[in-house]
Chimera marker file (.cmm) of the C-alpha trace (Angstrom):
<marker_set name="trace">
<marker id="1" x="49.492" y="99.459" z="-93.629" r="1" g="1" b="0" radius="0.5"/>
<marker id="2" x="48.842" y="100.756" z="-97.144" r="1" g="1" b="0" radius="0.5"/>
<marker id="3" x="50.563" y="99.093" z="-100.008" r="1" g="1" b="0" radius="0.5"/>
<marker id="4" x="50.251" y="99.515" z="-103.713" r="1" g="1" b="0" radius="0.5"/>
<marker id="5" x="50.462" y="96.820" z="-106.261" r="1" g="1" b="0" radius="0.5"/>
<marker id="6" x="48.541" y="95.604" z="-109.216" r="1" g="1" b="0" radius="0.5"/>
<marker id="7" x="48.170" y="92.130" z="-110.600" r="1" g="1" b="0" radius="0.5"/>
<marker id="8" x="51.577" y="90.507" z="-110.468" r="1" g="1" b="0" radius="0.5"/>
<marker id="9" x="53.393" y="91.398" z="-113.621" r="1" g="1" b="0" radius="0.5"/>
<marker id="10" x="57.014" y="90.953" z="-114.625" r="1" g="1" b="0" radius="0.5"/>
<marker id="11" x="59.108" y="93.742" z="-113.154" r="1" g="1" b="0" radius="0.5"/>
<marker id="12" x="56.354" y="94.854" z="-110.766" r="1" g="1" b="0" radius="0.5"/>
<marker id="13" x="56.855" y="94.978" z="-107.031" r="1" g="1" b="0" radius="0.5"/>
<marker id="14" x="54.827" y="95.943" z="-104.022" r="1" g="1" b="0" radius="0.5"/>
<marker id="15" x="55.502" y="99.218" z="-102.214" r="1" g="1" b="0" radius="0.5"/>
<marker id="16" x="54.533" y="99.866" z="-98.608" r="1" g="1" b="0" radius="0.5"/>
<marker id="17" x="53.290" y="103.461" z="-98.742" r="1" g="1" b="0" radius="0.5"/>
<marker id="18" x="53.519" y="103.915" z="-94.989" r="1" g="1" b="0" radius="0.5"/>
<marker id="19" x="57.314" y="103.528" z="-95.179" r="1" g="1" b="0" radius="0.5"/>
<marker id="20" x="57.732" y="106.346" z="-97.712" r="1" g="1" b="0" radius="0.5"/>
<marker id="21" x="58.265" y="109.920" z="-96.583" r="1" g="1" b="0" radius="0.5"/>
<marker id="22" x="56.212" y="112.843" z="-97.915" r="1" g="1" b="0" radius="0.5"/>
<marker id="23" x="58.804" y="113.756" z="-100.534" r="1" g="1" b="0" radius="0.5"/>
<marker id="24" x="58.890" y="110.198" z="-101.890" r="1" g="1" b="0" radius="0.5"/>
<marker id="25" x="55.089" y="110.041" z="-101.923" r="1" g="1" b="0" radius="0.5"/>
<marker id="26" x="54.945" y="113.364" z="-103.777" r="1" g="1" b="0" radius="0.5"/>
<marker id="27" x="57.427" y="112.078" z="-106.367" r="1" g="1" b="0" radius="0.5"/>
<marker id="28" x="55.426" y="108.872" z="-106.798" r="1" g="1" b="0" radius="0.5"/>
<marker id="29" x="52.208" y="110.877" z="-107.172" r="1" g="1" b="0" radius="0.5"/>
<marker id="30" x="53.870" y="113.132" z="-109.747" r="1" g="1" b="0" radius="0.5"/>
<marker id="31" x="55.025" y="110.080" z="-111.724" r="1" g="1" b="0" radius="0.5"/>
<marker id="32" x="51.506" y="108.628" z="-111.635" r="1" g="1" b="0" radius="0.5"/>
<marker id="33" x="50.051" y="111.965" z="-112.769" r="1" g="1" b="0" radius="0.5"/>
<marker id="34" x="52.400" y="111.912" z="-115.753" r="1" g="1" b="0" radius="0.5"/>
<marker id="35" x="51.439" y="108.320" z="-116.581" r="1" g="1" b="0" radius="0.5"/>
<marker id="36" x="47.747" y="109.190" z="-116.321" r="1" g="1" b="0" radius="0.5"/>
<marker id="37" x="48.294" y="112.118" z="-118.708" r="1" g="1" b="0" radius="0.5"/>
<marker id="38" x="49.974" y="109.772" z="-121.197" r="1" g="1" b="0" radius="0.5"/>
<marker id="39" x="47.014" y="107.391" z="-120.900" r="1" g="1" b="0" radius="0.5"/>
<marker id="40" x="44.592" y="110.278" z="-121.507" r="1" g="1" b="0" radius="0.5"/>
<marker id="41" x="46.563" y="111.409" z="-124.562" r="1" g="1" b="0" radius="0.5"/>
<marker id="42" x="46.667" y="107.841" z="-125.877" r="1" g="1" b="0" radius="0.5"/>
<marker id="43" x="42.930" y="107.438" z="-125.368" r="1" g="1" b="0" radius="0.5"/>
<marker id="44" x="42.296" y="110.714" z="-127.209" r="1" g="1" b="0" radius="0.5"/>
<marker id="45" x="44.470" y="109.593" z="-130.142" r="1" g="1" b="0" radius="0.5"/>
<marker id="46" x="42.791" y="106.181" z="-130.264" r="1" g="1" b="0" radius="0.5"/>
<marker id="47" x="39.350" y="107.817" z="-130.099" r="1" g="1" b="0" radius="0.5"/>
<marker id="48" x="40.246" y="109.940" z="-133.143" r="1" g="1" b="0" radius="0.5"/>
<marker id="49" x="41.518" y="106.868" z="-135.014" r="1" g="1" b="0" radius="0.5"/>
<marker id="50" x="38.390" y="104.938" z="-134.067" r="1" g="1" b="0" radius="0.5"/>
<marker id="51" x="36.244" y="107.777" z="-135.423" r="1" g="1" b="0" radius="0.5"/>
<marker id="52" x="38.136" y="107.776" z="-138.728" r="1" g="1" b="0" radius="0.5"/>
<marker id="53" x="37.739" y="104.017" z="-139.117" r="1" g="1" b="0" radius="0.5"/>
<marker id="54" x="34.029" y="104.221" z="-138.309" r="1" g="1" b="0" radius="0.5"/>
<marker id="55" x="33.615" y="107.062" z="-140.805" r="1" g="1" b="0" radius="0.5"/>
<marker id="56" x="35.519" y="105.127" z="-143.469" r="1" g="1" b="0" radius="0.5"/>
<marker id="57" x="33.367" y="102.050" z="-142.871" r="1" g="1" b="0" radius="0.5"/>
<marker id="58" x="30.211" y="104.151" z="-143.203" r="1" g="1" b="0" radius="0.5"/>
<marker id="59" x="31.513" y="105.645" z="-146.457" r="1" g="1" b="0" radius="0.5"/>
<marker id="60" x="32.134" y="102.177" z="-147.901" r="1" g="1" b="0" radius="0.5"/>
<marker id="61" x="28.544" y="101.241" z="-146.961" r="1" g="1" b="0" radius="0.5"/>
<marker id="62" x="27.301" y="104.068" z="-149.190" r="1" g="1" b="0" radius="0.5"/>
<marker id="63" x="28.987" y="102.668" z="-152.309" r="1" g="1" b="0" radius="0.5"/>
<marker id="64" x="26.359" y="100.686" z="-154.174" r="1" g="1" b="0" radius="0.5"/>
<marker id="65" x="25.858" y="99.813" z="-157.838" r="1" g="1" b="0" radius="0.5"/>
<marker id="66" x="23.415" y="102.757" z="-157.991" r="1" g="1" b="0" radius="0.5"/>
<marker id="67" x="26.233" y="105.193" z="-157.175" r="1" g="1" b="0" radius="0.5"/>
<marker id="68" x="28.196" y="104.276" z="-160.341" r="1" g="1" b="0" radius="0.5"/>
<marker id="69" x="28.709" y="107.351" z="-162.510" r="1" g="1" b="0" radius="0.5"/>
<marker id="70" x="27.748" y="109.807" z="-159.747" r="1" g="1" b="0" radius="0.5"/>
<marker id="71" x="29.889" y="112.849" z="-159.106" r="1" g="1" b="0" radius="0.5"/>
<marker id="72" x="31.620" y="113.095" z="-155.733" r="1" g="1" b="0" radius="0.5"/>
<marker id="73" x="34.161" y="115.433" z="-154.152" r="1" g="1" b="0" radius="0.5"/>
<marker id="74" x="37.561" y="113.769" z="-153.857" r="1" g="1" b="0" radius="0.5"/>
<marker id="75" x="39.834" y="115.172" z="-151.121" r="1" g="1" b="0" radius="0.5"/>
<marker id="76" x="43.302" y="116.188" z="-152.274" r="1" g="1" b="0" radius="0.5"/>
<marker id="77" x="44.225" y="117.660" z="-148.898" r="1" g="1" b="0" radius="0.5"/>
<marker id="78" x="42.364" y="118.232" z="-145.672" r="1" g="1" b="0" radius="0.5"/>
<marker id="79" x="40.804" y="121.379" z="-147.109" r="1" g="1" b="0" radius="0.5"/>
<marker id="80" x="40.923" y="120.973" z="-150.906" r="1" g="1" b="0" radius="0.5"/>
<marker id="81" x="38.625" y="118.829" z="-153.045" r="1" g="1" b="0" radius="0.5"/>
<marker id="82" x="38.168" y="118.135" z="-156.744" r="1" g="1" b="0" radius="0.5"/>
<marker id="83" x="35.112" y="116.680" z="-158.437" r="1" g="1" b="0" radius="0.5"/>
<marker id="84" x="35.366" y="113.036" z="-159.456" r="1" g="1" b="0" radius="0.5"/>
<marker id="85" x="33.121" y="110.346" z="-160.864" r="1" g="1" b="0" radius="0.5"/>
<marker id="86" x="32.619" y="106.927" z="-159.310" r="1" g="1" b="0" radius="0.5"/>
<marker id="87" x="33.737" y="104.472" z="-161.999" r="1" g="1" b="0" radius="0.5"/>
<marker id="88" x="34.005" y="101.231" z="-159.985" r="1" g="1" b="0" radius="0.5"/>
<marker id="89" x="31.438" y="100.309" z="-157.341" r="1" g="1" b="0" radius="0.5"/>
<marker id="90" x="32.911" y="96.855" z="-156.738" r="1" g="1" b="0" radius="0.5"/>
<marker id="91" x="36.366" y="97.859" z="-155.479" r="1" g="1" b="0" radius="0.5"/>
<marker id="92" x="37.916" y="100.598" z="-153.363" r="1" g="1" b="0" radius="0.5"/>
<marker id="93" x="41.461" y="101.576" z="-152.521" r="1" g="1" b="0" radius="0.5"/>
<marker id="94" x="42.041" y="101.940" z="-148.802" r="1" g="1" b="0" radius="0.5"/>
<marker id="95" x="44.865" y="103.529" z="-146.854" r="1" g="1" b="0" radius="0.5"/>
<marker id="96" x="46.401" y="100.774" z="-144.717" r="1" g="1" b="0" radius="0.5"/>
<marker id="97" x="48.962" y="103.071" z="-143.099" r="1" g="1" b="0" radius="0.5"/>
<marker id="98" x="52.409" y="104.612" z="-143.569" r="1" g="1" b="0" radius="0.5"/>
<marker id="99" x="51.742" y="105.513" z="-147.201" r="1" g="1" b="0" radius="0.5"/>
<marker id="100" x="50.572" y="102.056" z="-148.273" r="1" g="1" b="0" radius="0.5"/>
<marker id="101" x="47.282" y="101.447" z="-150.039" r="1" g="1" b="0" radius="0.5"/>
<marker id="102" x="45.426" y="98.255" z="-150.872" r="1" g="1" b="0" radius="0.5"/>
<marker id="103" x="42.635" y="97.511" z="-153.292" r="1" g="1" b="0" radius="0.5"/>
<marker id="104" x="39.738" y="95.681" z="-151.653" r="1" g="1" b="0" radius="0.5"/>
<marker id="105" x="36.310" y="94.671" z="-152.782" r="1" g="1" b="0" radius="0.5"/>
<marker id="106" x="33.465" y="96.349" z="-150.896" r="1" g="1" b="0" radius="0.5"/>
<marker id="107" x="32.918" y="93.458" z="-148.481" r="1" g="1" b="0" radius="0.5"/>
<marker id="108" x="36.670" y="93.206" z="-147.837" r="1" g="1" b="0" radius="0.5"/>
<marker id="109" x="36.848" y="96.936" z="-147.106" r="1" g="1" b="0" radius="0.5"/>
<marker id="110" x="33.853" y="96.734" z="-144.745" r="1" g="1" b="0" radius="0.5"/>
<marker id="111" x="35.500" y="93.840" z="-142.935" r="1" g="1" b="0" radius="0.5"/>
<marker id="112" x="38.849" y="95.686" z="-142.758" r="1" g="1" b="0" radius="0.5"/>
<marker id="113" x="37.313" y="98.768" z="-141.162" r="1" g="1" b="0" radius="0.5"/>
<marker id="114" x="35.214" y="96.680" z="-138.768" r="1" g="1" b="0" radius="0.5"/>
<marker id="115" x="38.342" y="94.806" z="-137.635" r="1" g="1" b="0" radius="0.5"/>
<marker id="116" x="40.202" y="98.093" z="-137.203" r="1" g="1" b="0" radius="0.5"/>
<marker id="117" x="37.376" y="99.576" z="-135.118" r="1" g="1" b="0" radius="0.5"/>
<marker id="118" x="37.272" y="96.410" z="-132.988" r="1" g="1" b="0" radius="0.5"/>
<marker id="119" x="41.062" y="96.456" z="-132.497" r="1" g="1" b="0" radius="0.5"/>
<marker id="120" x="41.181" y="100.136" z="-131.537" r="1" g="1" b="0" radius="0.5"/>
<marker id="121" x="38.227" y="99.681" z="-129.173" r="1" g="1" b="0" radius="0.5"/>
<marker id="122" x="40.019" y="96.757" z="-127.513" r="1" g="1" b="0" radius="0.5"/>
<marker id="123" x="43.167" y="98.852" z="-127.057" r="1" g="1" b="0" radius="0.5"/>
<marker id="124" x="41.114" y="101.688" z="-125.582" r="1" g="1" b="0" radius="0.5"/>
<marker id="125" x="39.542" y="99.292" z="-123.089" r="1" g="1" b="0" radius="0.5"/>
<marker id="126" x="42.977" y="98.022" z="-122.045" r="1" g="1" b="0" radius="0.5"/>
<marker id="127" x="44.234" y="101.567" z="-121.490" r="1" g="1" b="0" radius="0.5"/>
<marker id="128" x="41.105" y="102.453" z="-119.525" r="1" g="1" b="0" radius="0.5"/>
<marker id="129" x="41.678" y="99.485" z="-117.197" r="1" g="1" b="0" radius="0.5"/>
<marker id="130" x="45.293" y="100.565" z="-116.656" r="1" g="1" b="0" radius="0.5"/>
<marker id="131" x="44.131" y="104.133" z="-116.053" r="1" g="1" b="0" radius="0.5"/>
<marker id="132" x="41.630" y="102.992" z="-113.433" r="1" g="1" b="0" radius="0.5"/>
<marker id="133" x="44.343" y="100.979" z="-111.663" r="1" g="1" b="0" radius="0.5"/>
<marker id="134" x="46.727" y="103.945" z="-111.718" r="1" g="1" b="0" radius="0.5"/>
<marker id="135" x="43.970" y="106.258" z="-110.437" r="1" g="1" b="0" radius="0.5"/>
<marker id="136" x="43.323" y="103.931" z="-107.490" r="1" g="1" b="0" radius="0.5"/>
<marker id="137" x="47.035" y="103.897" z="-106.679" r="1" g="1" b="0" radius="0.5"/>
<marker id="138" x="47.106" y="107.704" z="-106.942" r="1" g="1" b="0" radius="0.5"/>
<marker id="139" x="44.158" y="107.928" z="-104.527" r="1" g="1" b="0" radius="0.5"/>
<marker id="140" x="45.949" y="105.662" z="-102.037" r="1" g="1" b="0" radius="0.5"/>
<marker id="141" x="49.046" y="107.862" z="-102.276" r="1" g="1" b="0" radius="0.5"/>
<marker id="142" x="46.976" y="111.015" z="-101.727" r="1" g="1" b="0" radius="0.5"/>
<marker id="143" x="45.309" y="109.473" z="-98.676" r="1" g="1" b="0" radius="0.5"/>
<marker id="144" x="48.670" y="108.425" z="-97.236" r="1" g="1" b="0" radius="0.5"/>
<marker id="145" x="50.101" y="111.913" z="-97.874" r="1" g="1" b="0" radius="0.5"/>
<marker id="146" x="47.129" y="113.447" z="-96.093" r="1" g="1" b="0" radius="0.5"/>
<marker id="147" x="47.557" y="111.083" z="-93.148" r="1" g="1" b="0" radius="0.5"/>
<marker id="148" x="51.264" y="111.913" z="-92.884" r="1" g="1" b="0" radius="0.5"/>
<marker id="149" x="50.604" y="115.666" z="-93.058" r="1" g="1" b="0" radius="0.5"/>
<marker id="150" x="47.968" y="115.345" z="-90.319" r="1" g="1" b="0" radius="0.5"/>
<marker id="151" x="50.346" y="113.255" z="-88.212" r="1" g="1" b="0" radius="0.5"/>
<marker id="152" x="53.078" y="115.890" z="-88.628" r="1" g="1" b="0" radius="0.5"/>
<marker id="153" x="50.648" y="118.663" z="-87.712" r="1" g="1" b="0" radius="0.5"/>
<marker id="154" x="49.552" y="116.787" z="-84.584" r="1" g="1" b="0" radius="0.5"/>
<marker id="155" x="53.166" y="116.077" z="-83.633" r="1" g="1" b="0" radius="0.5"/>
<marker id="156" x="54.021" y="119.781" z="-83.981" r="1" g="1" b="0" radius="0.5"/>
<marker id="157" x="50.916" y="120.730" z="-82.024" r="1" g="1" b="0" radius="0.5"/>
<marker id="158" x="51.837" y="118.285" z="-79.263" r="1" g="1" b="0" radius="0.5"/>
<marker id="159" x="55.437" y="119.541" z="-79.109" r="1" g="1" b="0" radius="0.5"/>
<marker id="160" x="54.321" y="123.184" z="-78.764" r="1" g="1" b="0" radius="0.5"/>
<marker id="161" x="51.867" y="122.405" z="-75.965" r="1" g="1" b="0" radius="0.5"/>
<link id1="1" id2="2" r="1" g="1" b="0" radius="0.2"/>
<link id1="2" id2="3" r="1" g="1" b="0" radius="0.2"/>
<link id1="3" id2="4" r="1" g="1" b="0" radius="0.2"/>
<link id1="4" id2="5" r="1" g="1" b="0" radius="0.2"/>
<link id1="5" id2="6" r="1" g="1" b="0" radius="0.2"/>
<link id1="6" id2="7" r="1" g="1" b="0" radius="0.2"/>
<link id1="7" id2="8" r="1" g="1" b="0" radius="0.2"/>
<link id1="8" id2="9" r="1" g="1" b="0" radius="0.2"/>
<link id1="9" id2="10" r="1" g="1" b="0" radius="0.2"/>
<link id1="10" id2="11" r="1" g="1" b="0" radius="0.2"/>
<link id1="11" id2="12" r="1" g="1" b="0" radius="0.2"/>
<link id1="12" id2="13" r="1" g="1" b="0" radius="0.2"/>
<link id1="13" id2="14" r="1" g="1" b="0" radius="0.2"/>
<link id1="14" id2="15" r="1" g="1" b="0" radius="0.2"/>
<link id1="15" id2="16" r="1" g="1" b="0" radius="0.2"/>
<link id1="16" id2="17" r="1" g="1" b="0" radius="0.2"/>
<link id1="17" id2="18" r="1" g="1" b="0" radius="0.2"/>
<link id1="18" id2="19" r="1" g="1" b="0" radius="0.2"/>
<link id1="19" id2="20" r="1" g="1" b="0" radius="0.2"/>
<link id1="20" id2="21" r="1" g="1" b="0" radius="0.2"/>
<link id1="21" id2="22" r="1" g="1" b="0" radius="0.2"/>
<link id1="22" id2="23" r="1" g="1" b="0" radius="0.2"/>
<link id1="23" id2="24" r="1" g="1" b="0" radius="0.2"/>
<link id1="24" id2="25" r="1" g="1" b="0" radius="0.2"/>
<link id1="25" id2="26" r="1" g="1" b="0" radius="0.2"/>
<link id1="26" id2="27" r="1" g="1" b="0" radius="0.2"/>
<link id1="27" id2="28" r="1" g="1" b="0" radius="0.2"/>
<link id1="28" id2="29" r="1" g="1" b="0" radius="0.2"/>
<link id1="29" id2="30" r="1" g="1" b="0" radius="0.2"/>
<link id1="30" id2="31" r="1" g="1" b="0" radius="0.2"/>
<link id1="31" id2="32" r="1" g="1" b="0" radius="0.2"/>
<link id1="32" id2="33" r="1" g="1" b="0" radius="0.2"/>
<link id1="33" id2="34" r="1" g="1" b="0" radius="0.2"/>
<link id1="34" id2="35" r="1" g="1" b="0" radius="0.2"/>
<link id1="35" id2="36" r="1" g="1" b="0" radius="0.2"/>
<link id1="36" id2="37" r="1" g="1" b="0" radius="0.2"/>
<link id1="37" id2="38" r="1" g="1" b="0" radius="0.2"/>
<link id1="38" id2="39" r="1" g="1" b="0" radius="0.2"/>
<link id1="39" id2="40" r="1" g="1" b="0" radius="0.2"/>
<link id1="40" id2="41" r="1" g="1" b="0" radius="0.2"/>
<link id1="41" id2="42" r="1" g="1" b="0" radius="0.2"/>
<link id1="42" id2="43" r="1" g="1" b="0" radius="0.2"/>
<link id1="43" id2="44" r="1" g="1" b="0" radius="0.2"/>
<link id1="44" id2="45" r="1" g="1" b="0" radius="0.2"/>
<link id1="45" id2="46" r="1" g="1" b="0" radius="0.2"/>
<link id1="46" id2="47" r="1" g="1" b="0" radius="0.2"/>
<link id1="47" id2="48" r="1" g="1" b="0" radius="0.2"/>
<link id1="48" id2="49" r="1" g="1" b="0" radius="0.2"/>
<link id1="49" id2="50" r="1" g="1" b="0" radius="0.2"/>
<link id1="50" id2="51" r="1" g="1" b="0" radius="0.2"/>
<link id1="51" id2="52" r="1" g="1" b="0" radius="0.2"/>
<link id1="52" id2="53" r="1" g="1" b="0" radius="0.2"/>
<link id1="53" id2="54" r="1" g="1" b="0" radius="0.2"/>
<link id1="54" id2="55" r="1" g="1" b="0" radius="0.2"/>
<link id1="55" id2="56" r="1" g="1" b="0" radius="0.2"/>
<link id1="56" id2="57" r="1" g="1" b="0" radius="0.2"/>
<link id1="57" id2="58" r="1" g="1" b="0" radius="0.2"/>
<link id1="58" id2="59" r="1" g="1" b="0" radius="0.2"/>
<link id1="59" id2="60" r="1" g="1" b="0" radius="0.2"/>
<link id1="60" id2="61" r="1" g="1" b="0" radius="0.2"/>
<link id1="61" id2="62" r="1" g="1" b="0" radius="0.2"/>
<link id1="62" id2="63" r="1" g="1" b="0" radius="0.2"/>
<link id1="63" id2="64" r="1" g="1" b="0" radius="0.2"/>
<link id1="64" id2="65" r="1" g="1" b="0" radius="0.2"/>
<link id1="65" id2="66" r="1" g="1" b="0" radius="0.2"/>
<link id1="66" id2="67" r="1" g="1" b="0" radius="0.2"/>
<link id1="67" id2="68" r="1" g="1" b="0" radius="0.2"/>
<link id1="68" id2="69" r="1" g="1" b="0" radius="0.2"/>
<link id1="69" id2="70" r="1" g="1" b="0" radius="0.2"/>
<link id1="70" id2="71" r="1" g="1" b="0" radius="0.2"/>
<link id1="71" id2="72" r="1" g="1" b="0" radius="0.2"/>
<link id1="72" id2="73" r="1" g="1" b="0" radius="0.2"/>
<link id1="73" id2="74" r="1" g="1" b="0" radius="0.2"/>
<link id1="74" id2="75" r="1" g="1" b="0" radius="0.2"/>
<link id1="75" id2="76" r="1" g="1" b="0" radius="0.2"/>
<link id1="76" id2="77" r="1" g="1" b="0" radius="0.2"/>
<link id1="77" id2="78" r="1" g="1" b="0" radius="0.2"/>
<link id1="78" id2="79" r="1" g="1" b="0" radius="0.2"/>
<link id1="79" id2="80" r="1" g="1" b="0" radius="0.2"/>
<link id1="80" id2="81" r="1" g="1" b="0" radius="0.2"/>
<link id1="81" id2="82" r="1" g="1" b="0" radius="0.2"/>
<link id1="82" id2="83" r="1" g="1" b="0" radius="0.2"/>
<link id1="83" id2="84" r="1" g="1" b="0" radius="0.2"/>
<link id1="84" id2="85" r="1" g="1" b="0" radius="0.2"/>
<link id1="85" id2="86" r="1" g="1" b="0" radius="0.2"/>
<link id1="86" id2="87" r="1" g="1" b="0" radius="0.2"/>
<link id1="87" id2="88" r="1" g="1" b="0" radius="0.2"/>
<link id1="88" id2="89" r="1" g="1" b="0" radius="0.2"/>
<link id1="89" id2="90" r="1" g="1" b="0" radius="0.2"/>
<link id1="90" id2="91" r="1" g="1" b="0" radius="0.2"/>
<link id1="91" id2="92" r="1" g="1" b="0" radius="0.2"/>
<link id1="92" id2="93" r="1" g="1" b="0" radius="0.2"/>
<link id1="93" id2="94" r="1" g="1" b="0" radius="0.2"/>
<link id1="94" id2="95" r="1" g="1" b="0" radius="0.2"/>
<link id1="95" id2="96" r="1" g="1" b="0" radius="0.2"/>
<link id1="96" id2="97" r="1" g="1" b="0" radius="0.2"/>
<link id1="97" id2="98" r="1" g="1" b="0" radius="0.2"/>
<link id1="98" id2="99" r="1" g="1" b="0" radius="0.2"/>
<link id1="99" id2="100" r="1" g="1" b="0" radius="0.2"/>
<link id1="100" id2="101" r="1" g="1" b="0" radius="0.2"/>
<link id1="101" id2="102" r="1" g="1" b="0" radius="0.2"/>
<link id1="102" id2="103" r="1" g="1" b="0" radius="0.2"/>
<link id1="103" id2="104" r="1" g="1" b="0" radius="0.2"/>
<link id1="104" id2="105" r="1" g="1" b="0" radius="0.2"/>
<link id1="105" id2="106" r="1" g="1" b="0" radius="0.2"/>
<link id1="106" id2="107" r="1" g="1" b="0" radius="0.2"/>
<link id1="107" id2="108" r="1" g="1" b="0" radius="0.2"/>
<link id1="108" id2="109" r="1" g="1" b="0" radius="0.2"/>
<link id1="109" id2="110" r="1" g="1" b="0" radius="0.2"/>
<link id1="110" id2="111" r="1" g="1" b="0" radius="0.2"/>
<link id1="111" id2="112" r="1" g="1" b="0" radius="0.2"/>
<link id1="112" id2="113" r="1" g="1" b="0" radius="0.2"/>
<link id1="113" id2="114" r="1" g="1" b="0" radius="0.2"/>
<link id1="114" id2="115" r="1" g="1" b="0" radius="0.2"/>
<link id1="115" id2="116" r="1" g="1" b="0" radius="0.2"/>
<link id1="116" id2="117" r="1" g="1" b="0" radius="0.2"/>
<link id1="117" id2="118" r="1" g="1" b="0" radius="0.2"/>
<link id1="118" id2="119" r="1" g="1" b="0" radius="0.2"/>
<link id1="119" id2="120" r="1" g="1" b="0" radius="0.2"/>
<link id1="120" id2="121" r="1" g="1" b="0" radius="0.2"/>
<link id1="121" id2="122" r="1" g="1" b="0" radius="0.2"/>
<link id1="122" id2="123" r="1" g="1" b="0" radius="0.2"/>
<link id1="123" id2="124" r="1" g="1" b="0" radius="0.2"/>
<link id1="124" id2="125" r="1" g="1" b="0" radius="0.2"/>
<link id1="125" id2="126" r="1" g="1" b="0" radius="0.2"/>
<link id1="126" id2="127" r="1" g="1" b="0" radius="0.2"/>
<link id1="127" id2="128" r="1" g="1" b="0" radius="0.2"/>
<link id1="128" id2="129" r="1" g="1" b="0" radius="0.2"/>
<link id1="129" id2="130" r="1" g="1" b="0" radius="0.2"/>
<link id1="130" id2="131" r="1" g="1" b="0" radius="0.2"/>
<link id1="131" id2="132" r="1" g="1" b="0" radius="0.2"/>
<link id1="132" id2="133" r="1" g="1" b="0" radius="0.2"/>
<link id1="133" id2="134" r="1" g="1" b="0" radius="0.2"/>
<link id1="134" id2="135" r="1" g="1" b="0" radius="0.2"/>
<link id1="135" id2="136" r="1" g="1" b="0" radius="0.2"/>
<link id1="136" id2="137" r="1" g="1" b="0" radius="0.2"/>
<link id1="137" id2="138" r="1" g="1" b="0" radius="0.2"/>
<link id1="138" id2="139" r="1" g="1" b="0" radius="0.2"/>
<link id1="139" id2="140" r="1" g="1" b="0" radius="0.2"/>
<link id1="140" id2="141" r="1" g="1" b="0" radius="0.2"/>
<link id1="141" id2="142" r="1" g="1" b="0" radius="0.2"/>
<link id1="142" id2="143" r="1" g="1" b="0" radius="0.2"/>
<link id1="143" id2="144" r="1" g="1" b="0" radius="0.2"/>
<link id1="144" id2="145" r="1" g="1" b="0" radius="0.2"/>
<link id1="145" id2="146" r="1" g="1" b="0" radius="0.2"/>
<link id1="146" id2="147" r="1" g="1" b="0" radius="0.2"/>
<link id1="147" id2="148" r="1" g="1" b="0" radius="0.2"/>
<link id1="148" id2="149" r="1" g="1" b="0" radius="0.2"/>
<link id1="149" id2="150" r="1" g="1" b="0" radius="0.2"/>
<link id1="150" id2="151" r="1" g="1" b="0" radius="0.2"/>
<link id1="151" id2="152" r="1" g="1" b="0" radius="0.2"/>
<link id1="152" id2="153" r="1" g="1" b="0" radius="0.2"/>
<link id1="153" id2="154" r="1" g="1" b="0" radius="0.2"/>
<link id1="154" id2="155" r="1" g="1" b="0" radius="0.2"/>
<link id1="155" id2="156" r="1" g="1" b="0" radius="0.2"/>
<link id1="156" id2="157" r="1" g="1" b="0" radius="0.2"/>
<link id1="157" id2="158" r="1" g="1" b="0" radius="0.2"/>
<link id1="158" id2="159" r="1" g="1" b="0" radius="0.2"/>
<link id1="159" id2="160" r="1" g="1" b="0" radius="0.2"/>
<link id1="160" id2="161" r="1" g="1" b="0" radius="0.2"/>
</marker_set>
């Protein structure tokens, strides 16, 4: 008897795969494929966010008292820059999301980006665990579908003999 379930969670229930017909198994597999695609998309988005936070943290690391007065390119858009001069090497303004910005000292900014990287990494790990669980369930469904198809083929073969 094959059953699928994960760690008991609210609203979760156990399904006996052997009691489902091929159509139901196919529907369940299709639903799992969609969920796995959502997980992959979410992981891709989180990976991009993680990269931006890492890059921002590295940029903050480069701001030292020696960089005061140096000319840098300041992005106005994703593909347009203007020259600017670093006037303050003690503070930076960081984008904290949805159009809000906060002024932080260098150590505060480093800490902020480190916490963000840690948080995003943690979320990615959670999604990966869920993805692995869903993949195992998908494999069990595929195996049960294959067994049912073979059983049908043998039954047809036996009835024609």
